[in-house]
MIKEGU-49195 format. One record per atom (N, C-alpha, C): x, y, z; residue in one letter. Coordinates in steps of 0.001 Angstrom, whole numbers, padded with zeros to 6 digits, always signed. Example, Ala and Ser with C-alpha at 12.3 -4.5 7.8 and 13.67 -1.06 7.14 Angstrom:
+013190-005690+007800A+012300-004500+007800A+013200-003300+007800A+012850-002250+007080S+013670-001060+007140S+012900+000030+007870S
END
This chain:
+000831-001201+000000M+000000+000000+000000M+000874+001263+000000M+001936+001234+000807E+002830+002379+000850E+003465+002619-000514E+003775+001489-001223R+004384+001615-002540R+003413+002249-003534R+002152+001850-003494S+001166+002414-004406S+000931+003893-004104S+000961+004233-002800L+000800+005632-002425L+001972+006469-002946L+003168+005891-002856Y+004366+006572-003351Y+004263+006812-004857Y+003789+005747-005584K+003646+005878-007032K+002648+006974-007385K+001604+007091-006565R+000579+008095-006843R+001146+009511-006782R+002139+009720-005896Y+002671+011063-005703Y+003923+011344-006529Y+004387+010348-007269I+005581+010555-008096I+005429+011737-009051I+004291+011853-009787P+004164+013007-010699P+004264+014347-009976P+003676+014448-008779Y+003709+015691-008030Y+005128+016001-007546Y+005813+014942-007122I+007200+015120-006680I+008060+015620-007833I+007816+015048-009023C+008566+015476-010213C+008286+016939-010550C+007006+017310-010475L+006638+018695-010776L+007289+019664-009797L+007273+019313-008507V+007886+020172-007502V+009387+020289-007746V+010012+019165-008078T+011455+019164-008330T+011813+020028-009525T+011053+019844-010615V+011305+020647-011822V+011065+022127-011539V+009974+022420-010824G+009674+023800-010488G+010775+024441-009671G+011272+023703-008685A+012349+024217-007842A+013605+024475-008669A+013853+023602-009639F+015018+023761-010512F+014926+025067-011299F+013756+025295-011908F+013606+026503-012722F+013614+027769-011868F+013090+027684-010666I+013156+028832-009763I+014606+029156-009424I+015386+028112-009170A+016805+028309-008847A+017552+028915-010027A+017258+028402-011237V+017907+028943-012440V+017526+030402-012643V+016222+030706-012462G+015765+032077-012618G+016390+033017-011617G+016503+032567-010370A+017115+033398-009339A+018583+033658-009656A+019258+032627-010151R+020670+032794-010509R+020816+033787-011665R+019902+033682-012660E+019950+034599-013793E+019693+036035-013340E+018752+036201-012429L+018455+037532-011912L+019654+038124-011182L+020321+037299-010396L+021516+037765-009692L+022614+038159-010672L+022746+037377-011750N+023746+037700-012769N+023422+039031-013434N+022126+039263-013731W+021717+040530-014334W+022029+041699-013411W+021698+041538-012148E+021948+042612-011193E+023445+042880-011050E+024233+041812-011066R+025686+041981-010997R+026184+042752-012206R+025676+042404-013405D+026074+043105-014622D+025662+044575-014568D+024443+044837-014084D+023968+046217-014005D+024878+047065-013122D+025241+046522-011970V+026105+047260-011042V+027475+047495-011675V+028040+046465-012272A+029369+046587-012886A+029357+047613-014015A+028295+047597-014818A+028203+048548-015931A+028054+049973-015419A+027232+050166-014388R+027058+051517-013847R+028384+052070-013333R+029151+051236-012643V+030445+051674-012110V+031400+052021-013251V+031471+051148-014252E+032387+051386-015370E+032054+052684-016090E+030785+052882-016420Y+030426+054049-017210Y+030499+055343-016398Y+030325+055262-015096Q+030541+056452-014280Q+032019+056835-014282Q+032886+055841-014229Q+034314+056122-014296Q+034682+056746-015639Q+034059+056277-016708L+034321+056836-018028L+033799+058272-018130L+032668+058555-017473R+032173+059941-017440R+033185+060849-016757R+033792+060347-015693D+034813+061133-014990D+035993+061422-015915D+036385+060419-016700V+037477+060614-017653V+037085+061640-018699V+035875+061513-019214F+035393+062442-020237F+035381+063877-019724F+034875+064065-018512E+034772+065411-017950E+036135+066019-017657E+037106+065168-017310S+038421+065693-016951S+039358+065817-018141S+039082+065098-019231S+040016+065098-020358S+039556+065964-021513S+038357+066548-021409S+037870+067389-022501S+037370+068699-021955S+037467+069734-022752V+036935+071037-022387V+035466+071045-022782V+034585+071166-021814Q+033164+071116-022093Q+032667+072476-022579Q+032854+072716-023847Q+032369+073952-024447Q+030933+073708-024901Q+029983+074005-024023T+028586+073733-024319T+028123+074599-025471T+027561+073997-026524P+027073+074781-027645P+025947+075710-027196P+025716+076750-027988E+024623+077658-027696E+023313+076879-027679E+022413+077189-026721P+021133+076483-026663P+020383+076627-027968P+019763+075540-028410L+018984+075586-029633L+017701+076356-029391L+017294+077143-030352T+016044+077869-030225T+014892+076954-030546T+013693+077458-030429E+012503+076646-030681E+012408+076222-032133E+013011+077023-033035E+012902+076715-034451E+014024+075776-034867E+013655+074683-035513I+014658+073719-035973I+015582+074346-037000I+015090+075383-037739E+015922+075994-038761E+017177+076613-038178E+017140+076953-036891E+018282+077623-036300E+019238+076661-035613E+018896+075350-035588S+019839+074384-035037S+020847+074030-036106S+022019+073610-035684E+023031+073287-036662E+024094+072421-036028E+024812+071724-036914I+025992+071010-036443I+027097+072032-036211I+027652+072020-035045I+028751+072929-034734I+030040+072145-034884I+030775+072452-035891E+031992+071717-036161E+033172+072675-035973E+033799+072579-034821E+034898+073470-034515E+036214+072746-034754E+037047+073375-035532E+038355+072802-035771E+039140+072803-034468E+039906+071755-034283E+040713+071672-033066E+041779+072761-033086E+041779+073581-032066E+042759+074655-031980E+043984+074161-031229E+045037+074925-031344E+046274+074561-030660E+046016+074521-029154E+046386+073425-028542G+046207+073293-027113G+044841+072773-026705G+043952+072535-027667F+042619+072034-027316F+042734+070580-026885F+042340+070269-025654P+042458+068894-025176P+041511+067969-025935P+042019+066913-026485T+041176+065940-027174T+040788+064837-026189T+040055+063865-026669L+039639+062746-025833L+040591+061574-026029L+041872+061883-026021E+042882+060869-026302E+042858+059734-025296E+042566+060046-024047E+042589+058999-023033E+041536+057927-023315E+040339+058341-023715L+039304+057373-024062L+039691+056605-025323L+040311+057286-026277A+040753+056616-027496A+041842+055598-027198A+042697+055899-026208R+043725+054932-025819R+043104+053711-025151R+042033+053936-024398M+041350+052818-023753M+040725+051868-024777M+040200+052452-025867N+039496+051637-026861N+039617+052315-028211N+040282+051662-029133S+040496+052250-030456S+039204+052350-031262S+038144+051701-030803D+036836+051798-031476D+036061+053044-031056D+036606+053823-030139F+035924+055019-029648F+035793+056044-030758F+034554+056544-030985I+034334+057519-032059I+033657+058798-031571I+033219+058839-030322G+032571+060054-029849G+031865+059840-028522G+031336+060938-028002W+030596+060903-026740W+029220+061496-026969W+028172+060771-026591I+026804+061254-026769I+026269+061798-025447I+025657+062990-025518S+025097+063635-024337S+023655+064059-024605S+022749+063585-023764V+021378+064071-023718V+021165+064472-022265V+021100+065745-021988K+021192+066277-020640K+020333+065525-019633K+020979+065068-018560D+020340+064387-017431D+019721+063039-017803D+019980+062571-019011L+019390+061306-019459L+020435+060304-019935L+021289+060741-020849I+022232+059825-021502I+023603+060486-021568I+024619+059820-021039E+026016+060293-021097E+026904+059072-021274E+027300+058793-022515Y+028070+057577-022788Y+029054+057765-023932Y+030144+056995-023890P+031021+056931-025060P+030345+056115-026153P+030641+056450-027400I+030128+055695-028550I+031295+054953-029183I+031047+053711-029543V+032062+052916-030232V+031501+052419-031560V+032401+052011-032448R+031997+051337-033677R+032876+050118-033844R+032257+048938-033830G+033017+047699-033923G+033145+047186-035345G+033723+046027-035464R+033898+045415-036778R+032592+044846-037308R+031611+044696-036413D+030280+044235-036783D+029302+044784-035741D+028030+044416-035864N+027034+044899-034909N+026772+043908-033774N+027654+042936-033623E+027496+041930-032582E+028404+042184-031382E+029591+042698-031648K+030620+042789-030609K+030128+043505-029349K+029507+044670-029513Y+029191+045488-028349Y+027783+045268-027789Y+027124+044231-028251I+025831+043885-027664I+026021+043417-026225I+027070+042635-026001N+027346+042117-024667N+028784+042400-024218N+029371+043459-024757T+030731+043854-024377T+030729+045338-024052T+031265+045708-022898T+031291+047115-022510T+032424+047855-023215T+032496+049143-022983F+033522+049982-023604F+034913+049472-023306F+035149+049017-022073T+036486+048560-021689T+036736+047091-022017T+035785+046440-022697G+035985+045067-023138G+035491+044003-022190G+034705+044388-021175Q+034179+043413-020229Q+032915+042762-020790Q+032783+041457-020560Q+031552+040768-020948Q+030445+041171-019984Q+029400+041782-020522N+028342+042324-019679N+027097+042519-020534N+025941+042132-020001T+024699+042219-020775T+024309+043662-021085T+024883+044637-020370A+024583+046045-020663A+025219+046493-021967A+026320+045846-022361G+026986+046187-023609G+027503+047599-023641G+027455+048217-024842A+027938+049583-025034A+027003+050298-025993A+027151+051614-026074I+026441+052402-027079I+027300+052353-028341I+026731+051862-029444F+027579+051669-030627F+026892+052106-031917F+027721+052603-032828M+027262+053001-034157M+027222+051772-035062M+026286+051760-036001D+026244+050690-036991D+027590+050628-037706D+028152+049431-037798Y+029516+049280-038314Y+029643+049680-039781Y+028507+049783-040504R+028565+050133-041918R+028753+051628-042154R+028671+052433-041082H+028920+053870-041200H+030412+054161-041086H+030791+055350-041556S+032160+055810-041327S+032265+056329-039900S+033474+056537-039422R+033686+056904-038023R+033388+058369-037724R+033319+059222-038731G+033316+060655-038478G+031976+061351-038429G+030857+060631-038445F+029520+061237-038432F+029320+062178-039621F+029971+061862-040735D+029886+062742-041900D+028803+062320-042891D+028190+061179-042668E+027173+060707-043598E+025827+061370-043338E+024936+061284-044299K+023633+061919-044174K+022819+061314-043030K+022950+059990-042820V+022229+059306-041743V+023214+058459-040946V+023146+058538-039623C+023950+057676-038752C+023020+056997-037750C+023173+055680-037601I+022350+054901-036678I+023193+054488-035482I+022654+054707-034278I+023352+054343-033046I+022431+053459-032210I+022986+052365-031685Y+022213+051392-030924Y+022639+051370-029458Y+021708+050977-028608G+022015+050783-027199G+020926+049949-026552G+021271+049268-025476H+020300+048413-024789H+019291+049220-023974H+018111+048657-023837H+017106+049149-022885H+017283+048284-021633H+018081+048754-020693T+018470+047939-019542T+017398+047924-018460T+017513+046932-017591R+016540+046761-016503R+016595+047903-015494R+017775+048506-015309D+017930+049545-014284D+017747+050957-014836D+017303+051072-016083G+017003+052387-016649G+018192+053138-017201G+019336+052462-017360T+020525+053116-017896T+020645+052841-019398T+021809+053166-019951M+022088+053015-021376M+021025+053764-022194M+020342+053104-023139F+019342+053790-023964F+017911+053607-023455F+017742+053139-022230A+016390+052987-021675A+015602+054297-021672A+016232+055483-021439P+015461+056733-021444P+014788+057055-022773P+015174+056379-023863L+014525+056650-025151L+013034+056349-025103L+012630+055471-024195L+011216+055146-024047L+010388+056403-023779L+010945+057362-023039H+010214+058570-022678H+009852+059418-023898H+010629+059271-024973Y+010399+060108-026142Y+009147+059718-026929Y+008515+058625-026556L+007224+058302-027164L+006138+059243-026658L+006439+059967-025579N+005534+060976-025032N+005879+062333-025672N+004986+062906-026487P+005295+064158-027204P+005710+065304-026296P+005098+065417-025127S+005447+066525-024235S+006864+066356-023698S+007281+065121-023427F+008651+064876-022977F+009627+065241-024086F+009301+064878-025308L+010159+065197-026449L+010351+066702-026570L+009288+067459-026422Q+009386+068908-026539Q+010273+069513-025460Q+010275+068905-024288R+011069+069450-023182R+012541+069028-023243R+012830+067956-023961N+014195+067397-023967N+014637+067067-025392N+014788+068073-026245P+015026+067778-027665P+016483+067682-028104P+017425+068088-027278N+018785+068296-027773N+019733+067124-027518N+020517+066824-028528I+021571+065807-028446I+022884+066451-028869I+023940+066205-028117T+025272+066664-028500T+026215+065477-028586T+026974+065422-029668I+028020+064407-029803I+029358+065120-029894I+030279+064735-029019T+031631+065284-029021T+032557+064257-029649T+033271+064634-030681T+034151+063704-031380T+035566+063785-030808T+036385+062771-031026P+037747+062768-030469P+038611+063937-030934P+038272+064521-032105D+039069+065647-032586D+038520+066987-032115D+037547+066969-031176G+037101+068201-030556G+035929+068895-031209G+035232+068232-032134R+034045+068842-032733R+032816+068601-031865R+031881+069535-031886F+030589+069369-031240F+029526+069274-032332F+028839+068148-032377L+027769+067946-033358L+026449+068017-032611L+025621+068983-032983T+024395+069225-032241T+023179+068887-033083T+022276+068097-032504Y+021066+067649-033191Y+019838+067980-032349Y+018694+068079-033031R+017425+068267-032330R+016504+067085-032647R+015966+066467-031602I+015027+065355-031776I+013693+065909-032275I+013158+065284-033324F+011890+065765-033871F+010793+064704-033891F+011132+063431-033626A+010100+062389-033646A+010623+061125-032975A+009698+060268-032587A+010033+058943-032039A+008871+058019-032363A+009169+056738-032511R+008076+055806-032764R+008394+054414-032226R+007316+053708-031896L+007385+052302-031517L+007250+051499-032791L+008197+050614-033052T+008209+049916-034330T+008816+048528-034143T+009437+047985-035196D+010068+046672-035087D+011449+046704-035737D+012125+045576-035672A+013500+045498-036163A+013603+045622-037673A+012460+045599-038357W+012469+045660-039823W+012044+047034-040332W+012009+048022-039458D+011597+049364-039843D+012453+049878-041004D+011813+050557-041949V+012514+051053-043130V+013619+052040-042767V+013509+052689-041612A+014532+053664-041209A+015911+053025-041104A+015980+051754-040743Y+017272+051080-040629Y+017938+050916-041996Y+017169+050572-043012S+017749+050382-044340S+018040+051709-045017S+017183+052723-044792V+017428+054035-045373V+018725+054613-044838V+019002+054350-043572G+020219+054875-042973G+021482+054294-043554G+021351+053170-044240I+022531+052508-044776I+022589+052553-046297I+021476+052206-046944S+021533+051946-048380S+020942+053030-049267S+020072+053888-048726D+019384+054837-049593D+019141+056143-048855D+020197+056881-048602T+020060+058108-047815T+019296+059190-048563T+019116+059055-049860S+018374+060065-050613S+016912+060119-050189S+016401+059042-049575R+015006+058986-049157R+014819+059352-047689R+015860+059843-047040A+015802+060070-045599A+014669+061010-045198A+014600+062182-045824A+013573+063159-045452A+012175+062620-045709A+012046+061782-046712E+010748+061196-047062E+010311+060141-046057E+011254+059366-045554V+010935+058242-044669V+010774+058675-043223V+011595+059605-042758F+011543+059999-041365F+010318+060870-041103F+009546+060590-040073P+008298+061306-039816P+008529+062749-039405P+007805+063660-040036N+007867+065079-039677N+009276+065654-039753N+010068+065142-040679A+011441+065630-040789A+011458+067088-041237A+012298+067925-040635P+012421+069317-041087P+012820+069357-042561P+012205+070216-043313A+012437+070263-044756A+013887+070565-045097A+014531+071360-044237N+015906+071753-044534N+016937+070952-043748N+016547+069806-043198A+017496+068972-042447A+018532+068393-043388A+019787+068538-043027S+020861+068043-043891S+021390+066692-043433S+021278+066408-042128R+021791+065148-041593R+020844+064636-040525R+020832+063312-040399F+019926+062680-039446F+020700+061757-038505F+020227+061698-037277L+020747+060764-036286L+019578+059881-035849L+019791+058556-035896V+018753+057597-035507V+019250+056836-034283V+018530+056955-033171L+018872+056215-031955L+017888+055062-031818L+018400+053866-031565S+017552+052679-031548S+017782+051846-030294S+016676+051345-029725T+016761+050433-028584T+015568+049491-028615T+015624+048436-027809C+014501+047505-027710C+013527+048007-026642C+012446+047269-026425T+011421+047721-025477T+011349+046856-024225T+012080+045768-024184R+012016+044803-023076R+010629+044172-022957R+009895+044116-024060S+008601+043449-024065S+008803+041979-024425S+007713+041232-024499N+007807+039828-024884N+008105+039663-026366N+007988+040743-027118N+008284+040711-028546N+009737+041117-028762N+010580+040162-029101D+012015+040436-029252D+012321+041375-030403D+011387+041502-031359D+011623+042353-032521D+011139+043785-032326D+010481+044079-031214E+009945+045419-031004E+011068+046404-030712E+010966+047602-031285R+012007+048608-031135R+011399+049991-030876R+012211+050846-030260I+011917+052269-030154I+012983+052995-030969I+012530+053849-031867I+013467+054648-032667I+013217+056116-032369I+014286+056851-032120V+014228+058290-031910V+014988+058960-033062V+014357+059976-033665F+014924+060647-034824F+015360+062062-034464F+016565+062420-034881A+017063+063775-034646A+017655+064308-035945A+017653+065627-036076A+018147+066247-037319A+019047+067426-037011A+019897+067732-037961S+020746+068917-037886S+020676+069632-039220S+020780+070939-039174V+020716+071750-040381V+022022+072497-040558V+022636+072337-041722D+023907+073045-041983D+023650+074537-042158D
END
């Protein structure tokens, strides 16, 4: 009788065992994520300190309400102008620093492909936070008509997670400016004009690479006189792995 009773409960014992296993695996994965988040926050804060101490923060003039008056500010490096050599020495893939006031402050890299920096930080550490990186098919100097930059939507709200806020039109109006500082001391200033929830197959990704002549036509509400576009892309952390948030910014020469 005891044996038959034992047999009756075998399925339940198996279910409990399997459940406990998956709970343990999930808890371990969560701990690993939290460890990565902490490590990434520490690393990128240290890099911000390097950026602030190794470059002269010549803040561009505030952009006016009219997009026509925004422009890329390209200042030639003057004698004695401190460059971002220290960051370039840390990583030869370093191509610039992106600043969105109080939201995003990170170095930008461009790898040999679009896989390297998905799970590799600026200093080369394996970490799920990865790095902010330009599409490898672009040139390093932000001289093309369209440049695409990617970053993770992290669990702790860092990296490109703040892009989610730009789906709110009022937030976009209050926080429109992006500045990119290049290693040779140029300040490239852009104004955000639109954002959308989309997927990994959005036409904006292909226009940015293969057909820049259609940029103004494809980008929503693009300023008529925009000469260059910046596309910031991140995921949404939803159950749909292909879902994306794209933020569009423009500069006028």
